[in-house]
C-alpha angles and dihedrals in degrees: 000000000000141000112254091211108044095020094228116154121233134193120247114279096049116106103177136043110249092214103038100028092222127130114270122241124229118240136030127323109270117247119256123211116264099237092187091069103111096211096046111127113199128195128191112242099172131031114179149138093204108104092200093054090045094050091046092051094044091050092048090054092046091050091049089049092237116153114234143169129223121218119205089009092144090064090068085079087067092059089080090065095063144313094258089063096059110131134208116267129196133200116209129192133181112278092244091062097045098101093047093048095046089054090050094048094044087058094055105031124072115191110247122198093316094290094125135018135195099226 
């Protein structure tokens, strides 16, 4: 069990993160990309300001155990201020996983009125 926000691991029996007050997720913490790797080539696979599409895509990558990076992730904190402040978010993956990830995301994301795009 782990918290999807702060990534802290919990023992079985816990259902909510004591710090974030969000439901815990079963399984192990998904891997993040090691951005310090000098030869790492990243590609943007999702570019959106739709928090639902972003959460769906992020959850899909976590479930598939595919490492990813989030650009502009800190701006999601501003979403609590008001809907007009929502910022664009991007999901990046390693270049060698791009085709696989695009296929996964295409299966779960349906374009909606041009608000998000799988690039």
